[in-house]
N, C-alpha and C positions, 0 to 999 in steps of 0.2 A: 658676351661679357660674365665672366663665371663670376661667382659670389669671393672668391680665394685673390683676384686678380683686382686690383681697384684700376678703371680708368681713368687716367689721372689729363689731366686739362689745364695747358694754362691760359690764363687772362689776363693781357695786356689792354689795360686800359683810362684812360684819367679821369676819368667820372666815375668821381667815389659811388654815387649811388645807382649807374647803370652799373658795372663792377659789382654790389653788394646784391643787385637784382638777378643779374646773372650765374654768379654766382651760389645764389643761393635755388636758383634752378637746377642749374648741374647739378648738387648737393643732392633738392631733394630729387632727382631721377638717379639716384649712386655714382655721380662723379666723383672726382676728389679735385677739385678747382685749388690752382693752387694761383693767387690772383696779383698781380705789380699794375700800380701808377704811371709809369711809364718805360720806352722800348728799357733806356738804361738799366732797369732795376730788378729789369729778362733775364741781358744779358751779367749782372754783377751777381745773378744768384750762382755760385759755381756749385750747390749742394744742391739742387732741384732732383729732384727720380727725374727718368726718362718721361717724355711724356707723348702720349697718345693721340694728342691733337690740342693745333696753337689758335688764338681767337684772338685774335689779331685788332684793335677799333684803330681807323689807317690813318686818323687824324691825331697826335698825338703831341704833346708837348715838347717832346725835344727829335730824337728821331722821329718821322713817323712807322706807321705799321708793315708799309709798301716795302720803306729804307732797310726794317727792320728786315721782312720777309729777301726782301733780296740781299741783304748781308748771310742771313743767317744761311739762305742758297748757294750763296757762294763760298761756305763754308763745307757745302756735301750736307747739310742738315735736308731731313727728306719727307720728316713728321706733315703731314697734313696742317696747312692752311686754312682759316675760317674767318673770312673779314667781315666786323663790324662797321657801324657806318652813320652818325647820323644826317653825314652832307651831299651824301649818293649824285654822284656825278660821272659822266660817258669816260673820260679820264684815268680814271678813277679806279675806274670797273674794271675797263684796258688794262692798265698796268696790273692789278690784281690777276685777271686771267691769265696777264703774258706768265705771270710768276707761275701758275697752277695751281691757282688757287681752288683748294676741294668746293668750294662755295663761297657767294656775296651776300650778306644782307644789310639793311638800314634798322636803325635801330628803333624804329615803330614796327617793323616786323611781326607776326608773334614766335612768342622763345622757344615754340612746340614744335615751328620749323628750323631751330638754330638745332634746339637739342635733336635731329631728326638726320639731318645733315652730319652731327658728331659719331652717330651712332653710325650712318651709313659710309664714313669714310674711312671707321678702325675697325670696322668689320670687313 
């Protein structure tokens, strides 16, 4: 990651505190997070930069993170996806892995692990 090319990360999470905390962590690591409170807000943003990585909460109010990931893949989107969830269950994990997610975390996992996964998938 060079200083001249910012690393853009989309962060889609309906939990405002979690979104703000992870956004601060990404900024502190020199990344440029753009946050969205829902999958629909993400899809409505037609002026966003090309993202280097997507961080999607699995359980969202409207479309789930899994449904958003499936939709993006069906449209040919190849940006790496990292899933995060407060409610880890084998079915969600299996669906995320079937979509080819780059990483899968519980919200209780250390933020440093999420950062390391993002760095790993964009390099």
